[in-house]
DRENKOLZA-495027 format. One line per 8 residues: number of its first residue (from 1); their letters; for each residue x, y, z negated of C-alpha. Coordinates in nm, 2 decimals. Layout:
N
NUM) A) X/Y/Z  ...
END
This chain:
555
1) MKRLNYYY) 0.01/0.00/0.01  0.28/0.28/-0.08  0.46/0.19/0.29  0.07/0.24/0.40  0.06/0.55/0.24  0.42/0.67/0.36  0.35/0.61/0.70  -0.01/0.84/0.71
9) SFCFVLAV) 0.21/1.07/0.51  0.48/1.05/0.78  0.26/1.08/1.05  0.08/1.36/0.92  0.40/1.56/0.88  0.52/1.47/1.24  0.16/1.64/1.35  0.14/1.94/1.13
17) CGLLQFSP) 0.56/1.95/1.26  0.44/1.98/1.62  0.16/2.24/1.56  0.43/2.44/1.39  0.66/2.41/1.67  0.40/2.63/1.90  0.19/2.81/1.63  0.30/3.19/1.54
25) LNAQDIER) 0.15/3.11/1.19  0.46/2.88/1.05  0.43/2.81/0.74  0.82/2.84/0.61  0.87/3.22/0.79  0.69/3.57/0.88  0.78/3.82/1.06  0.95/4.13/0.85
33) QRPEVWKQ) 0.91/4.51/0.94  1.19/4.65/1.01  1.24/5.02/0.92  1.20/5.24/1.22  1.57/5.39/1.12  1.73/5.11/1.16  1.73/5.18/1.50  1.93/5.45/1.51
41) LVLGGRFM) 2.21/5.23/1.38  2.56/5.21/1.59  2.83/4.91/1.60  2.93/4.83/1.24  2.63/5.00/1.04  2.49/4.68/0.95  2.68/4.40/0.81  2.56/4.16/1.08
49) DRFEAIPP) 2.80/4.33/1.34  3.07/4.16/1.19  2.97/3.83/1.26  3.24/3.75/1.52  3.23/3.48/1.85  3.35/3.12/1.69  3.62/2.96/1.89  3.58/2.63/2.01
57) IGELTSDT) 3.66/2.34/1.79  3.70/2.01/1.87  3.45/1.86/2.19  3.11/2.01/2.30  2.85/1.70/2.29  2.47/1.63/2.30  2.54/1.31/2.14  2.43/1.38/1.85
65) WGADAVRP) 2.12/1.47/1.60  1.96/1.80/1.62  1.65/2.00/1.80  1.71/2.12/2.18  1.81/2.45/2.08  2.14/2.34/1.86  2.25/2.09/2.17  2.51/2.08/2.29
73) RYTANGIE) 2.72/2.16/1.99  3.08/2.20/1.81  3.02/1.94/1.61  3.34/2.01/1.44  3.24/2.31/1.32  3.21/2.28/0.97  3.11/1.95/0.79  2.87/1.71/0.94
81) DPQWSYWG) 2.78/1.32/0.94  2.49/1.10/1.10  2.45/0.92/0.77  2.44/1.24/0.52  2.26/1.57/0.51  2.46/1.82/0.39  2.36/2.15/0.23  2.54/2.47/0.04
89) GNIRKGDD) 2.94/2.51/-0.03  3.19/2.74/-0.05  3.53/2.70/0.07  3.86/2.79/-0.10  4.23/2.79/0.02  4.41/2.56/-0.23  4.80/2.61/-0.33  4.86/2.31/-0.09
97) GKYHLIVC) 4.77/2.51/0.19  4.44/2.31/0.29  4.08/2.44/0.27  3.88/2.28/0.04  3.51/2.26/0.05  3.31/2.21/-0.21  2.93/2.07/-0.08  2.65/1.89/-0.18
105) RWPENSEK) 2.48/1.64/0.07  2.20/1.36/0.02  2.18/1.04/0.23  1.99/1.11/0.61  1.80/0.81/0.57  1.57/0.90/0.26  1.21/0.82/0.23  1.13/1.26/0.12
113) GHMQWPKS) 1.37/1.36/0.42  1.50/1.74/0.31  1.28/1.72/0.02  1.53/1.48/-0.13  1.79/1.75/-0.26  1.69/1.76/-0.59  1.86/1.43/-0.62  2.15/1.56/-0.37
121) EVVHAVAE) 2.48/1.50/-0.47  2.83/1.67/-0.50  3.15/1.56/-0.27  3.50/1.75/-0.21  3.58/1.75/0.18  3.93/1.88/0.30  4.01/2.04/0.64  4.33/2.20/0.78
129) NPQGPFHV) 4.13/2.50/0.94  3.91/2.72/0.74  3.65/2.60/1.02  3.70/2.27/0.99  3.65/1.98/1.08  3.62/1.89/0.72  3.63/1.54/0.56  3.49/1.45/0.24
137) QGETIGQG) 3.78/1.33/-0.01  3.77/1.04/-0.28  3.45/0.98/-0.50  3.13/1.15/-0.60  3.21/1.41/-0.85  2.83/1.40/-0.93  2.50/1.46/-0.92  2.39/1.84/-0.86
145) HNPEFFRL) 2.26/2.07/-0.60  2.40/2.43/-0.42  2.72/2.39/-0.53  2.96/2.68/-0.61  3.30/2.72/-0.73  3.56/2.91/-0.83  3.89/2.93/-1.05  3.91/3.06/-1.40
153) KDGRYVIY) 4.20/3.26/-1.50  4.36/2.99/-1.72  4.40/2.80/-1.36  4.12/2.53/-1.41  3.81/2.48/-1.12  3.47/2.56/-1.18  3.20/2.38/-0.99  2.88/2.51/-1.05
161) VINAYYIA) 2.57/2.33/-0.97  2.21/2.42/-1.10  2.18/2.36/-1.47  2.54/2.26/-1.50  2.88/2.30/-1.44  3.21/2.06/-1.33  3.53/2.13/-1.49  3.89/2.01/-1.39
169) DGLNGPWT) 4.25/2.12/-1.38  4.28/2.03/-1.00  4.08/2.02/-0.68  4.08/1.61/-0.67  3.99/1.59/-1.08  3.89/1.43/-1.27  3.59/1.65/-1.33  3.40/1.70/-1.67
177) KGEFTFDP) 3.08/1.75/-1.67  2.91/2.06/-1.89  2.67/2.33/-1.93  2.69/2.71/-1.92  2.52/2.87/-2.15  2.29/3.20/-2.03  2.19/3.43/-2.33  1.96/3.73/-2.17
185) RDRKIHDG) 1.99/3.95/-2.46  1.59/4.03/-2.50  1.59/4.06/-2.15  1.36/3.92/-1.89  1.54/3.58/-1.66  1.45/3.72/-1.33  1.28/3.45/-1.15  1.47/3.19/-1.32
193) LSNVSFAQ) 1.86/3.06/-1.35  1.92/2.86/-1.06  2.14/2.96/-0.75  2.38/3.14/-0.98  2.69/3.28/-0.76  3.02/3.43/-0.93  3.28/3.67/-0.86  3.60/3.73/-1.09
201) RKDGSYLA) 3.69/4.05/-1.22  4.05/4.21/-1.25  4.08/4.11/-1.58  3.95/3.76/-1.50  3.64/3.78/-1.66  3.33/3.70/-1.42  3.01/3.90/-1.31  2.74/3.68/-1.18
209) VCRGGGIW) 2.42/3.69/-1.01  2.13/3.47/-1.08  1.86/3.39/-0.78  1.65/3.69/-0.94  1.86/3.93/-0.91  1.96/4.00/-1.31  2.31/4.04/-1.35  2.55/3.86/-1.63
217) VSETGLLP) 2.90/3.90/-1.78  3.14/3.63/-1.96  3.47/3.72/-2.05  3.64/3.38/-1.94  3.35/3.26/-1.67  3.27/2.96/-1.95  3.16/3.13/-2.24  2.83/3.26/-2.27
225) YYQVTNKS) 2.67/3.47/-1.99  2.52/3.77/-2.15  2.27/4.01/-1.91  2.34/4.34/-1.90  2.05/4.45/-1.65  1.71/4.51/-1.73  1.57/4.45/-1.41  1.64/4.29/-1.04
233) VYPAFDGR) 1.90/4.47/-0.90  1.75/4.32/-0.52  1.61/4.54/-0.23  1.27/4.69/-0.32  1.16/4.58/0.02  0.88/4.29/0.04  1.08/3.99/0.03  1.09/3.59/-0.15
241) YEDPVIWR) 1.48/3.63/-0.25  1.71/3.33/-0.28  2.09/3.24/-0.22  2.28/3.56/-0.35  2.64/3.56/-0.27  2.86/3.80/-0.46  3.24/3.86/-0.41  3.49/4.09/-0.50
249) THIQYHMI) 3.75/4.34/-0.30  4.01/4.56/-0.43  3.75/4.84/-0.35  3.43/4.78/-0.45  3.16/4.46/-0.51  2.95/4.32/-0.25  2.67/4.12/-0.22  2.40/3.91/0.06
257) VNDWYGRI) 2.10/3.83/-0.07  1.87/3.63/0.13  1.45/3.65/0.16  1.41/3.30/0.30  1.04/3.34/0.42  1.11/3.70/0.64  1.45/3.48/0.76  1.66/3.81/0.74
265) AYYLRSPN) 1.92/3.89/0.44  2.01/4.25/0.27  2.35/4.36/0.23  2.43/4.57/-0.13  2.76/4.75/-0.27  2.86/4.84/-0.62  3.16/5.02/-0.77  3.11/4.82/-1.09
273) GIDWKVEP) 2.94/4.50/-0.99  2.66/4.67/-1.21  2.48/4.93/-0.98  2.42/4.86/-0.60  2.35/5.03/-0.32  2.15/4.87/-0.07  2.31/4.93/0.29  2.08/4.98/0.61
281) GEAYMPGI) 2.03/4.68/0.88  2.01/4.29/0.87  2.32/4.14/0.67  2.24/3.79/0.93  1.95/3.63/1.03  1.90/3.36/1.30  2.10/3.40/1.61  2.48/3.45/1.47
289) AKYEDGTV) 2.63/3.13/1.59  2.74/3.22/1.92  3.07/3.10/2.05  3.37/3.24/2.25  3.32/3.04/2.55  2.90/3.10/2.60  2.76/2.84/2.37  2.46/2.91/2.12
297) EDWYKYER) 2.35/2.70/1.85  1.97/2.85/1.76  1.99/2.69/1.42  1.60/2.76/1.27  1.74/2.87/0.92  2.02/3.01/0.77  2.13/3.00/0.38  2.33/2.95/0.11
305) IKMLQDKY) 2.62/3.21/0.22  2.92/3.19/0.06  3.24/3.39/0.18  3.61/3.28/0.22  3.84/3.57/0.11  4.20/3.71/0.12  4.42/3.79/-0.11  4.28/4.15/-0.14
313) GRAYQANF) 3.90/4.00/-0.17  3.82/4.04/0.18  3.56/3.80/0.33  3.70/3.67/0.67  3.47/3.36/0.70  3.12/3.31/0.64  3.00/2.95/0.54  2.62/2.83/0.57
321) AVIDSSKW) 2.37/2.56/0.52  2.17/2.54/0.85  1.88/2.33/0.97  1.77/2.30/1.30  1.39/2.26/1.16  1.16/2.33/0.90  1.28/2.18/0.59  0.93/2.00/0.61
329) CDLGNDRH) 1.00/1.87/0.89  1.34/1.71/0.82  1.23/1.34/0.72  1.44/1.06/0.68  1.56/0.85/0.98  1.44/1.18/1.25  1.64/1.34/1.50  1.68/1.67/1.23
337) SSKNIGIP) 1.90/1.69/0.93  2.13/2.00/0.79  2.51/2.07/0.78  2.72/2.34/0.66  2.89/2.61/0.93  3.20/2.82/0.99  3.15/3.17/1.14  3.46/3.42/1.15
345) LTKGKLLT) 3.44/3.76/1.02  3.56/4.13/1.13  3.79/4.20/0.83  3.80/4.56/0.69  4.12/4.71/0.75  4.34/4.86/0.47  4.27/5.22/0.37  4.38/5.52/0.13
353) IVDEKKIT) 4.26/5.87/0.11  4.55/6.08/0.06  4.52/6.36/-0.11  4.35/6.31/-0.43  4.14/6.63/-0.47  3.79/6.60/-0.47  3.58/6.57/-0.10  3.29/6.83/-0.06
361) ADTPLIRV) 3.15/6.95/0.23  3.39/7.23/0.23  3.67/7.03/0.22  3.90/7.14/0.59  4.06/6.84/0.67  4.07/6.46/0.52  4.40/6.27/0.53  4.34/5.87/0.55
369) KIEAESGF) 4.61/5.62/0.57  4.54/5.30/0.79  4.79/5.03/0.69  4.95/4.80/0.94  4.93/4.43/0.87  4.95/4.12/1.06  4.77/4.10/1.37  4.67/4.48/1.37
377) DPHSDMDL) 4.92/4.72/1.47  4.70/5.10/1.39  4.94/5.27/1.62  4.87/5.06/1.96  4.51/4.88/1.89  4.25/5.10/1.76  4.01/5.37/2.00  4.08/5.67/1.82
385) ESLSFGAS) 3.82/5.87/1.98  3.58/5.62/1.80  3.65/5.70/1.47  3.45/5.86/1.23  3.55/5.89/0.82  3.30/5.96/0.54  3.00/5.84/0.34  2.82/5.56/0.47
393) EEVNFGRG) 2.50/5.70/0.49  2.68/5.90/0.81  2.92/5.66/0.96  2.64/5.39/1.01  2.44/5.59/1.19  2.72/5.72/1.47  2.80/6.06/1.24  3.07/6.13/0.99
401) SKLVKTEQ) 3.40/6.35/1.01  3.59/6.27/1.37  3.96/6.25/1.41  4.19/6.57/1.50  4.55/6.40/1.52  4.73/6.12/1.35  5.08/6.10/1.25  5.30/5.83/1.20
409) QGKDLVLF) 5.42/5.65/0.86  5.65/5.40/0.91  5.44/5.09/1.05  5.18/5.27/0.94  4.92/5.52/1.03  4.80/5.85/0.87  4.44/5.99/1.04  4.34/6.38/0.99
417) FDGQGNGL) 3.97/6.40/1.02  3.82/6.73/1.01  3.61/6.80/0.68  3.31/6.87/0.87  2.99/6.67/0.83  3.15/6.37/0.58  2.84/6.39/0.39  3.03/6.22/0.08
425) TDENFVAK) 2.78/6.36/-0.25  2.81/6.22/-0.58  2.60/5.95/-0.49  2.91/5.78/-0.32  3.18/5.62/-0.44  3.38/5.47/-0.14  3.37/5.63/0.18  3.38/5.45/0.50
433) LLGKTKDG) 3.61/5.40/0.85  3.42/5.32/1.15  3.51/5.28/1.53  3.64/5.06/1.78  3.95/4.87/1.89  4.11/4.95/2.23  3.96/4.60/2.38  3.57/4.75/2.21
441) SLLFGYAR) 3.58/4.51/1.92  3.46/4.67/1.55  3.72/4.81/1.34  3.59/4.96/1.02  3.70/4.97/0.68  3.65/5.11/0.29  3.87/5.36/0.08  3.85/5.46/-0.28
449) LPWLMYDA) 3.76/5.80/-0.40  4.05/5.92/-0.59  3.90/6.14/-0.82  3.66/5.86/-0.94  3.69/5.60/-1.24  3.61/5.29/-1.15  3.75/5.08/-1.44  3.49/5.24/-1.68
457) PILSARKP) 3.35/5.09/-1.99  2.98/4.93/-1.98  2.79/4.97/-2.25  2.50/4.79/-2.32  2.19/4.80/-2.63  2.03/4.51/-2.70  1.65/4.53/-2.81  1.60/4.70/-3.15
465) LVSENTKG) 1.49/4.57/-3.45  1.22/4.78/-3.68  1.13/4.70/-4.01  1.00/4.88/-4.33  1.20/5.11/-4.58  1.12/5.15/-4.94  1.04/5.51/-4.87  0.76/5.50/-4.64
473) GSILEFEV) 0.96/5.52/-4.29  1.13/5.26/-4.07  1.50/5.13/-4.04  1.59/5.02/-3.68  1.93/4.81/-3.58  2.02/4.71/-3.29  2.34/4.59/-3.12  2.59/4.79/-2.91
481) SNFGEVPS) 2.83/4.58/-2.70  3.12/4.67/-2.45  3.07/4.44/-2.13  3.35/4.67/-1.89  3.77/4.59/-1.86  3.84/4.88/-2.08  3.82/5.02/-2.42  3.58/5.26/-2.47
489) VLTTVDVE) 3.59/5.63/-2.66  3.34/5.72/-2.95  3.03/5.73/-2.74  2.72/5.95/-2.91  2.39/5.82/-2.85  2.03/5.96/-2.85  1.75/5.71/-2.94  1.42/5.84/-2.83
497) IESNNKRM) 1.12/5.68/-2.93  0.79/5.72/-2.80  0.43/5.59/-2.93  0.07/5.70/-2.93  0.15/6.05/-2.72  0.45/6.11/-3.03  0.80/6.13/-2.97  1.05/6.13/-3.21
505) QLTCNVPA) 1.46/6.19/-3.14  1.79/6.04/-3.34  2.14/6.07/-3.25  2.42/5.82/-3.36  2.77/5.76/-3.23  2.91/5.43/-3.12  3.27/5.42/-3.22  3.52/5.31/-2.97
513) LAPYANHS) 3.52/4.94/-2.85  3.76/4.70/-2.72  3.61/4.50/-2.40  3.37/4.29/-2.50  3.33/4.39/-2.87  3.04/4.48/-3.03  2.90/4.69/-3.25  2.55/4.73/-3.53
521) IELETAVP) 2.40/5.06/-3.57  2.13/5.09/-3.81  1.91/5.43/-3.84  1.64/5.49/-4.10  1.33/5.73/-4.02  1.13/5.90/-4.24  0.79/5.84/-4.06  0.74/5.48/-3.98
529) IEKDARIT) 0.75/5.37/-3.62  0.49/5.21/-3.45  0.50/4.82/-3.34  0.44/4.94/-2.95  0.67/5.24/-2.98  0.89/5.24/-2.64  1.23/5.30/-2.75  1.52/5.43/-2.52
537) IKSKDQKM) 1.88/5.43/-2.61  2.14/5.65/-2.39  2.47/5.80/-2.40  2.42/6.15/-2.43  2.68/6.27/-2.13  2.51/5.97/-1.93  2.82/5.86/-1.80  2.80/5.53/-1.99
545) LLVETLKN) 2.64/5.25/-1.89  2.44/5.28/-2.17  2.09/5.29/-2.06  1.81/5.05/-2.19  1.39/5.18/-2.26  1.26/4.89/-2.44  0.99/4.76/-2.66  1.08/4.73/-3.01
553) RGD) 1.11/4.38/-3.12  0.97/4.44/-3.49  0.65/4.22/-3.40
END
C-alpha cells in the first residue's frame, strides 16, 4: 500500500511540474517589480555586473542529468555526480595550495527527491583549481545541511550546519560535533537561527548574520554569539529573504541576501557590520552562468551563494547551489538534480585617497592612488576617460567626479579628480571608483575616507529591569556591553522613559569598557515606572552604537 501511495504521489507531482513548466503561475517564484531608477544604472552600478564569463573546464557534454536549459554543460565546474544531489558549500584555499569545498549532499535516488535535504550529509571535496572539478575526500564528516566553514584565530576549522557545528585541527579531521550558543539579549530572533553566515573581524572575533537579518558577535567564533541589533538589516523591499552571505574586506563589510520567491538577490555594504546600506540593482538572478565560448547554463534557481576571497578579503569567485527545476519537481531517479558551481568575479582595485582632509562639495581636487598588482598595470590597462569617482549614489548612475590628470608613482598611479560632483556626504563611509579597462571590461574599487574612524566601540544595552524601591519610586537596571574591537571612552547616556503621554529623562555615565566587557547601571526614580513604559537608551553624543528602544522587562 505504501508503494502504491508513493506511485500516485509521484504521478501527481509529475503532473503538477508539467503544468508549472508551462504556467506563469509558478508556485515557487514571482516576478518582482524593479524600481524605475535601476534602469539608469551604468556598468558596475549593480553587483551583478561583476560576474564574469566562465572559462570552459573539462568537456562540454549533453550526456548528463538536467533539463534542456542546462545541457550541454561543463560538468567539471564545481561538483556534481549522478549518484548524489549536492547543495550549499563554500571554498577556502588551504595551506597546501589546494582548494577545499565543504558541501552537503544526499542520494539522488532518495524517495523524497530534493526534499530529502533534512537528512543530508556533509563531505569534504578538493580541487587543484578553484572552479573545479572537486572530488570528495575521505569519509563523511557527519549529518547536516547548509554548511559554511571558517577558520578560528587559533587555526582550527569550524563547519557550521543548521543547529550544530563540527570542529577539527585540520581540514582532514577528525571532526568533533558541537553546538553554538546564541544569546538574543532580550531581542526578537528574526526568522530563526538557520542559514547563518560568518565574517572574521580584524581582531579574530566573528560577526554573523542569521537567516532573518539579525547581526550577532562572538569574541572567539565559538563562544556565545550575542545579538546586537533590534531589527532585521535586510532591505525594506517586499521579499522572502534567506541565504545571506557576509564577508569582510580590508575596506568594509559586504552582504548579499536572496529573495528566493522573487529569484532576486540584494547587495548591502557596511563600515562596521552593524549599520548596512542597500545598493541599487540586482546582486544576482537566474541567467548569470555564461561561458567564454558562449555556452549558457540556464539554471532554474541560484541559492546559497558563498565567496572565495583573496588576502585582502576581496571576493574573486562566487559559488552557488543550483538546481535545474523547481525543488518539488526534483524526484528520486529522475532527470533533475542539483550541484555546486563557481562563477568568477571582477575584483575591486586597491585604492587609497591620498589627502586626509575631509572631502566636501567644495573640494577642488581629489587625489586617489591606484595600486599595481599581478595582472593589472594602472599605466596601460585603464580607459582613463571612462573613470569617475565619488559617492556610490553618483558613480553608479554615471555621475561623480571626472579625471583631470594622472601622475606616476613607481608602478602605481595617482589619479587626480575634479572635486565637483563627488557627492560625498556624512552618509558615506567609502568612495567608489568606476570605469572600464581598455578592452571594455568592468573596473571598480572602493577607498576608505581617511577622516573617518572605522575601528569604533559598539556599545549595546540590554532591556532594562524595573523594580519598586522603598520610597514609592522605581529602580531601573540595565547592562551595557562593548562589542567593538577597541575600548570605549567614558560615555554619557540618556535614558528616556515614556508612559501615558508622560516623559521622564535620566542621565548616567558608562565607564570606559574594554572590547567584550560589560557594565551594569542602576538608576532610581522618585515616581514609579509603569510596566507598559517604553525606555530608550542612547548615547548623549549619538556617536556610539548605544541605541536601544525597548519595553521594560519588569513584567
